N, C-alpha and C positions, 0 to 999 in steps of 0.2 A: 522599368521603374528607375527613376533618378536616384543617385546616392542621397541627395538632400531629402527627397520624399521618404526614403527608407529610414533615415534618421528620425523623421518626425513621427513615424508610425509607432503607435503604442502596442508593443507585442503582447499577444495573449500568453498566458502562462502554459508552457507545454506540459507541465505536471497535472493540469486539470484533465480529468478523464475525457471530457468532450473534446478537448483540444488534442490530447494524446491520441484518441481514437481517429480523429480526422487526420492527423499527421502521419500515423503509421499503419492505420487499418484500412484505408480507402484504396480501391483500385487505382493505380497510377503511382502508388507509393512503394512499389515493389523494390526499387533499387535501394532506397534508404532503409527500408525495413530489413531487407536481406543483410545489409552491412551491420545494422544494429544487432540482429540476431546472431550473425557470425561472431561478433564480439563477445556476446553472452555465452553462447553454446560452444565456442571454440571449435567449430566445424565448418566445412566448406558447404555452402548452400548453392546449388545449381539452378533451382527454380523455386518460385514461391507463388502461392495462390491466395489472394485476399478477397476473393469474390463472395465469400460467405458472410461478409460484414455489412452492417447497415450504413446507409449514408445519412448521417445525422442532419445535415443542413437541408436535405430534401424530404426526409421521411418522418422526423420525430419532432412533435411539439415539446415544450419544456415540461409540461406536466405528465408526460408519458415516459420520461427517461428513467430507467432503472439502473442496474449494474452495467457498466459498459466495459466489456472485454473485447479483445481482438482474437479472432481465430485465423491462424495461418497454417496452410498445408505446405510443407517444405519437402523438396526432392521427391514428390509424388507419394511419399510413404510415411510421413510423420506429421502429427497434428500438434500444433503449438497454441496454447491459450495464454494470452498476455493481458495482465491487468495492471493498471496504474492506480494506486490507492493513496489519496491524500488524507482522508479522514481516518483517524485512529480507530481500529477495530479490535475488540477484545479477543475474538475467536478466529483470528486471521489464519492460523495454521489449519484449523478444521475447515475453513472456507476454501483454501487452495486444494485440499483433499477432495472436497465436494466437487469443485470445478473439474478436477482431473477425471473423476468418476462420471460426471456428466458428459464430457467430451469423449471419453473412452467408450462408454456404453452406447452412445448414439451411432457408432460406426457400423453396427450390425442390426438387422431386423430379425424378428422371430423366425426361427428355423435355420438361420444361416450359421455356418461353422465359425468357431472362435478363431479360426486362421485369418479371418477378415480383419481382425482387430490390429491396428497399427500403433507403433509407439506414440505415446502422448506425453507431451511436456507442458508443464504449467510454469510460467514465469510471473512472479509477483514483484512489483516494484513499489516500495512504500516511501512515503515522505515522513516516516517515523521509525523509530527503533522497535523491533519486534521483541516482545518479552521472551526471555530465555536464550536469546542470541547475543547478549550483550558483549561477550568475550570473543565473538567471531568476526571474520572479515566482513566488509560491506556486501560481498557477493559470495553466497554459499550455494552448493548444489547437493541434492539429496536423492538417494535411491534406496531400494529395499535390499538389505544385505543380511547374510547369516552372521549372527552377532558373536557366537561363542567360539567357533573354531577357525575357519579359514577366511572369513569375511567374503564369501562368494556372493556375487549379485544374483538375487533370485530371478529377476526378470529385467530386461532392458527396456521394457515397454512403459515403465513408469519413472518419471524424472521430474524433480522440482528444482526451481531456481528462485532464491529470494535475494532481492537487492534492496538494501536499506540506504537511501540517499543521504540522511544526516551523517553517515559514517565516512563519506568521501571528503568532508571538510578537513583541510589541512594535508591531504595526500597530494603529493606533487610528482608522482611517477610519470615522467614524460613519454614513456613507451607503452603505456596502458591504453589500448584502444577503447576498452569499455569505459574507462574513466573520461575519455573525450566525450562520449555520448551522454554519460550521466551528468557531466558538467554542463552540456547543452540543456538537458532537462532542468537542471537547477538554475542556470542563468545563461541564456542563449547570447547574452552580450558580454560574457565574461572574457578576460584576456586569453585564457587558455582556448576557448572556442574560436575566437578571432584568429589565433595563431594556427590552430589545427585545421581550419577551413582551407588553408592554403595548400595543404597536402592531402586532405581527405575530401574528395569531390562529393561524396554522398552526404557528409556532414554539411557541406555547403549547400547542397540541394535541400536538405532538411531545414536549414535556416531560411533559405529562400521561400520554401513552402510555408513556413511559419509566418513570414512577412505577408504572403498572399492571404493565408487563413485569417490573419489579424485584421484584414480589410473587409472580410465577409460579414455583413450585418447580421445574418441569421446566426452565425457561430458566435459573434460578439454577444448576442442576447442569450444564447445557450450558456456561454461562459459566465456571464453575469448571474444568470439564474443558479448555475452550479455553485459558484462562489457563495451566494446567498444561502444556499441549502447547506453547505458545509459550515458556514458561520452559525446558522440556526441549530445545526446538529451539535456543535461544540457548546453553544450557549445553553441549549436544553440539558446537555449533560451536566454542566456546572450548576444549573438552576435546580435540577432534580436532586443532586447530591447535597447542595447546600441547604435546600428546604428540609431534607431528611436529617442533616446534622442539627439544624436549628430546632426542629421539633423533638429530636432525641434529647438535646440538652435541656429543653424546657421540661419534658416529662421526667427526666432523671432528677433534675433539681427539685421538683415537687416532692419526690420521694425523700430527699434530704440526706441520703447516705451514699457512700461511694459505690456500693454494689448496685443500688438503684440507678445512679447516674449511668453506670456502664450498661445496665439492662435497657434503660431508656435510649442511650446512645445507640446501642446495637439495633433496637427496634426502629429508631428513626433512620439510621443508615440503610437498613434493609428496605424500608419504605422508599427511601430516596433512590436506591438502586432499582426497585420495582418501577417506580415512576419512570426512570430512565429507560428500562426495558420496554415499557408500554409505548414509548416514543421511538423504539428502535435503537436505543442508545445504551451503552454501558460504560461507566467510567473506568479507566485504567486502574488496576489495583495499586500500582505504585503511587499514583497520584492520591488515591484515597488514604494510603498509609501515611503519605507526607502530611495531608491535612490533619490526621489524627495525631501525628507526632507534634505538629504545631500547637495542638490543644492539649499536650502533656499527658496523653494516654500511654499506658505502659506497653511494652513490646508483646507480651503474651496476649493482651487483649486485641492488639492490632493483628496479630497472627490468627486469632480466632475469627476476626471479621473478614480479613482479606485472603486468608489461606496462603499468604506469602511466607517463604522460609524465614525463620527468625534471624538467620545470618544476614539475609538481604535487608530486613527491617533495621537491624543494628547499623548496617552500612548507610542506609538512608539517614539514620539518626546522626551519624558522625558527619555526614555531608552537610546536614542542616546546621550542626554545631559550628562547623568550620566556615560556613557562610554567614 
């Protein structure tokens, strides 16, 4: 492919799960996926098996796509589940625990010894900040340890990695290999990626594969459908919440007293959240709190509705006042 044609190609977004899966999960991607995982896990990977993953462009129509994760078997003895998540999820921490359990328990059949169970790692990459991890680095790793005395790890067979892409903005550590890959996911045409491709041949291969994938008409359709689904997801979230807010205000104002307004608001918000749940959507509690603060509701009431700590609500209030 000529350089002129490469420049004209409109690159698909590597953060979209359908593109991410085709980029890192297909047989033939072993070299780039190995290097990517080595940067995350900080361990040497001698061999990797990607044969358990679907081939989206061949097998899956748009309306059949569900959750797209990648299963990689590394060094013949460890299973790694990788998920790229763009749409904000309320119960994301419970979700990765479920994924771990699903991969871990599938390793043995009825009657087999537990000795067959291999180490299982879940890697979650999000295009949003995970609630409760605000003060932590962009990459965190988690294990089960004894909490009170010696901090001993209970088992090495469980390991989580959470990577939050928004947190890499403004970080300029030139020697961070993982940051090179995450910059590629965020913006494959960025200055850092262009520079690092000169010294990282696997990163260059990933960029070249993305160029090729971006010309695949089936994947283009899948990506367009996925972007539309994410947009509708977010739109439905906002619609459900705002409809609940509007109805709550109307019912509360009919009662004509402050307590009535709050009761009406609470009922309306709950209905809005229920509407979102019915569509597979749940609004982030912080965003609900911000909406309520904008409507001059007091901190205690917002705490009752969202279950957020009062200190966090006060911080949100200060941020609004400063903006």
